[in-house]
Steps between C-alpha positions, in 0.01 A plus 500: 500500500586724795267518809397860399398395154309198632322731743407747224377223271297342779331825598412584143361150451283519815369850427424400135302191609294721737428754229406229242264338750334829579476585130334175408256535791443873416583607854609862499803484730771440240661835533478486876683171505788641287520820700492312829780262385711783367462700820582198712828442314597866513401554864657184631818583315510844660413359842770231482760769424369729774489229761872443457550850628245449777667187625835676480379809690212410736426866560307489172269223622249760630495669164444167314209405730349849465514473118329156522227639720445812291468303174268245666259754647502708182412187296214401734359852528500536125257205486258662751433837332129442562551595869570845640826499702597157369872590496510600867296195601726262312817647657356470848365147448817370335715673757311333777541153352864540398624678817344251741598193305855599415549636855405161652710293254807715512460633857474176697680382274318205346755473219863601478540874565691581183470755226418237240225357714350844567492591135360163394232493767409860449448455123281186547290656775453838326403323185242298692362819654470651153302199376277500802423870466424472131265205545328648803441835330378344172265260685369786705441718205331219316285420795386859542393509139324161495330551840431871468130459569575310816731776624241769412234305690717495814562872465131568455437318830740738672816288506839670483705445185730269689216282623336500160824377332627274776390165346642593164833614663525170693437298182766701315767445767412126521516455123836673479652242732401201287813484279734515807296245689498255203873539451568438869263201523649323195867588542717194440201302367410696186795747455848567637486879555767735372664573832547133565640427160718814508649402836581155364658636190697742719662205682282480807407161643144365458419566870623862493317557172180365644544710811539816292194414286284431803592833654431672169156341454375560854644854485310559179179387669569747778591787266209438261250466784607829649503675162164366385318578825656842533423597142145371517449710814658813354295473177196347664314817583471681167326841493390432143433170327696418181311537174360179356687409184277463195564287196434644163231324301618295213 
């Protein structure tokens, strides 16, 4: 059996197990799992082919990073439709996190200043910014709905919208950082992260792989902190409060 066939069989088996488990448990994410798996296969195939050209012609690096950023911010903004101006806020917040972090890592340089390193670090950092923006926005939106009376009380006392929402915005930013903090705290003890494993599989020594992973993890904390705080500030002074979601009676 060729490696390609084994890969296909393995992916089908894993996706099937996930769908069967969700079906038995009556969890309604079966289609989402299949769509996500299919998109991952298609997108990574296209990216792998495209990166050959990027590595061969570094002038296209800027285009590749721009596409990454555009897709990441569009994905996060799409999740935050409950806010006015969410798209602009997400772009600014993710831009702040990504530019500062990638600038420090690649500018000093902390790692090798190569095209491959720039593309790899940019993809990881931008992905982390996307996650932080999504989590911050969703936590903030949920907090505004759950604590609506608290916000209205502050406003009734004469507080500005930013002051009335400040505690909720801080909580949202803090909660968004939990996954990254947990990953960094437990690295090497609970999991071996993808960047470390990827570097090892690519032929790097254990020390170099660990160095790359440490830079990535701390860089993600920097990028996600900047993104979360910036987005919470940009969205943390709403002129109108989001409508409270109601559940139909059964």
